[in-house]
N, C-alpha and C positions, 0 to 999 in steps of 0.2 A: 504494500500500500504506500501511497504518497503521504508524507508528513512534513512538518516544518519544525526545525529545532536548531540547537546549537551544539557543536562539538566542544567549543571552548567559550567561556563567558566573555561578553564584550558588548559593543554597541550594536545598533541595528544591522550593521554589515555582517555580524556574526551569524545571523539567521541563514539557514540553508534549507533547500528542498531536499529531502532525504527519502530513501526507500527503506521500509521496515517490513518484517514479516506481518502478515495479518494476525491480529490477536485472537485469542479464544476465550470465551467467557467461562469462568469457573462457577461453582455453586453460589447462588445468590447474586450473580452478576448478569449484566445486559451488554450485548454487543450492538453498538449503534453505528449505522452508516451516517457519517456526519455530512450535512449539507452546508452548514454555516457555523462559524466559530467567532465569537465577539473578541475584540482586542481591548483589553483593560490595562490600566496602569500596573497592576500586579504582574502582568505578563512581562513588562519591561524590566521589572525587578528580578524576576527569575532569569531572564536572558542575561542580565548584567552580573549575576552571581550573588545577589542579595540573599537568596535562599540556599546558598551552597551548604550551609551547616545542616540543613534538613535533607540534603541529598548525599550526605557522606556515605560512601560505600556503594552508591548507585553509579553504574557505568553510563557515560554519555552515549548517544546524544540526549540532551535534556529538552523536553518539549513543553512550551508554555501553553496557556489556555485554560480558563475556568468555566467558560460558557459554551455550550454546544446545542445545536438543534439538528434533528435528522429523523431517521426512521429506524425502528428496531429490526435488526437482521436475525439475531439469534438470542435465545434465552438459556441461561445456565439452570442447573437443577435448583428447584426450590424457589424460583422467582414467583411472586404473587400473581394471581390471575388478572389483576388490574392492568398488567403489561402484556402485550401480545405482539407477535411478529407482524411487521407491516405498519405498526402504529406510529404516528407522528409524535415525537417526544422532544423534551428539552432536558438537559442534564447539568448539574453543578459538578464540575470536575476538579479534582485535587491534583495539580501537576507534580506535587512532591510525593504522590502515592506510588504504588507499585506499577501502575500502568501508564504513567505520564499524563500530559495535559491534553487539551482539546484540539490542538492544531494537527489534525490527522484525518484521513478519509474514514478510518474506523477506530473507535475507542471502546474500551471496556470500562464500565462504571458500575458500582454497587447499585442494586435495584432501588435501595432507599433514596438514592440521589437522582432518580429518573422519574419524571411525571409527564402526563399528557401535555402536549403543546397547547397553548390557548387557541381556541377556535377563532378563525378569522385572521390570525396573524401569520404572515409568511415566515419562512425559515430565517432569513436575516433578522427580521424584527424579533422573532421569538428568541433568538440567540442572545439578545441583549438583556434579557430579563433577570435571570436567577441570581447571579453573583451580586450585582449591585442592589437589587431589591431585597434580597435576604440580608445583606449587610445593613440596609436601612431598617429592616424589621428588627434585627438584633440590637441595633442602637436604640431604637424606641423601646424595646422590651427592657433594656438595661436601665434606661432613664425612668421608666415606669410612671409616667405622668398621668394625671387624672383628666377626664374630659373637662374642657374649659380652661385648663392651665395653658401657660404660654411656653412655646418651644421656639428657640432661635436656631436657624440653620445657616451655616456658612458654606460657601461653595455651592449655593443653591441652584445654579444653572447647570451644574454637572449631573452626571448620571445618578450618583449616590444622592446628592442633594435634592434632585427632582423627585426621586422615589420617597425620600424622607418627607417632603412636603405633602405628597399625595397620600401616603399612609397615615401621616399625622392628622390630616384633615378627616380621613375616614375614621380615625380614633376620636374625633371630636375636640382636637386641640386648636388653640390659637397659634398661628404660625407667623413668625417674624423672620424674614429671609433677606439675605444680602444679594446685591446684583450690581453689575456695571450698567451704565445707562442703556447700552444696547440690549441688555438681557432683562430689563425690568418687565417688559410686556410678557416675555416667556414665563418668568417666575410668577407673575400674577396669574397667568393662564393656568399654571400648574396648581394654583390654589392658595398662594401666600396671602394672608390677610393684610400684612404690612410689609413694605420693602424699604430697606435702608441701603445706602451706598456701601459697596464692598471696600475692603482695605484693611491695613493693619490696625487702624483705630476704630474698627467696626463696633467694638464693645461699647464705646462711648455713645454711638448712635442707637444701639439697642437699649442702653440705659436711659436714653432720652424718651423712649417709649414706655419702658418698664423701669421706673426709678429704683425699685428694690431689687432689680435683676430678675432674669428668667430662671425658673426652677430647673430647666433642662436646655442643653445646647448640643446640637449635632454638628461636629466640626469637620465638614467636608473640605474646607480650605486649608486644613493642616496648620491652623494658627497656634494651636496648643496654648502655651501660657499667655499669649496675647489675647486669647478669647476669654480667659478666666474672669476679667472684670465684669463681663456681661452676666455672669452667673450669680444667682442669689446665694446668700449664706445657706449652707446645707444642701445646695443643689447639686446637679450632676452635669458632667461634660463627657460626651461620647467621642472617642478618637478612633480614626480608621487605620492609622499606621503606628500604633503604639504612642507612648507619651514621651515627648522630648522636652519637657518643661524643667529638666534638671532634677537633682537629687533631694532638693529641699521639700519638706512636707507641703502638700497642696493647702493653700490658706483657706480660712473661713469655713472649714468643715465641708468643702466641696469634694465630691467623689469623682474621680476620673475612671471612666469605663473604657478600657481598650477593647475594641470590637474585633473579634476573630471569627470570621464567617465559617472557617473550616470546622469549628466545633459544632455547627448546626447543619453541616452538609448532608447529614442523614436524617434530618427532620422532614420526613415526607409530607406530613400534614401541613407544615409551613410552606413548603414548595408548592403543594397543590393549591393552597389558598392564594398564593401570589398569582398563579396561572389563572385561577377563577377571577381574581380581581382585575386582570387585564380584560377578560371577557365581559365583566360587569362595567367596564369603563372607569374603574377607580384608578388604574395605573395606565400610563401612556408609554408606549414603546417608541424610542427615538433612534433612528439610524442616520448617521452622518454620511456614510458612503460604504458601498460594497466593493471589495477589491478581490481579484483572483488570489488564491492562496499563495501562489508563487511571488506575489508582491507584498509579502509580510514585512520585508524590510521597509518598504515605503510606508506601510501602515504604522510601523513603530516610529518612523521619523515624523509623520504627521501628528501622531499622538504627542510626541515630545514637543512639537512646535506650539501646542496649545490652541485654545480658541474653538475647539470642537464643541458642538451642542448636539450631542448624540454619539453613539458608538460607531467606530469603524468595525466592519465585519469582513471576515475572510470567507470566500466562497470555495468550497471543496467539491463542488459538483462537476467541474470541468474535467 
């Protein structure tokens, strides 16, 4: 089969189209013929070697990709009846696991991480859902706000931030989101109640709307300690790439929640709910561009350049 991966860690130029043996599903596993794989920032981290410690003892090539959409080709023993051969599915893939990531024509994934694709969504759009939406869900679950409470979102125009806004509104929260002028309309369309200008001093602007601070903040802009002033005493801050706020205790009783989506990759009920929320119009799928899989290097360069409002997707059907 054709796949995309790296023999040695490096920049986008390290990505190569490679030939690998077709995988075989074991007990409780699903073989998926991949039609589309989304390109996420975490893919660039794996390519560059940021996850090398988790791949110790694993021989290259290393294959990125956490989001896939395609069709079930084979089922291993013991796979539940909800999955069947020929079914359109989406999968949350762990590239540091034994089978590698989603950048391949065929992947093997635990059945718990595979759910029916949302009806009405094509493969490229469906491939953009699970990793970012589940990350947003995990962040909101960690913050555990009550309906009517205020949530602030930084990086609101991005994939994670957009899903946070929509899921938070479905949870009954008041959402304060940041945006550049060009993104304000998008962020309001996603459901933000109030929009403030983005930037390193966004905490001051959030405080101007909520003088006592917000009880929860989802930090998609990776502001870390710069976002803390926006959070109320005893509130929570959800971070998506760990905490880089230093070794000092977090002030004012604020709890930092590092979000690790891999810990919920087998939460089938949560994945199914996200797919249904697309069908119900709660969640919006956003595709920036679909590229041939052989152009993965270009996709990674475009992602690094920034400014995308939607996910790049690699097409593995050609």
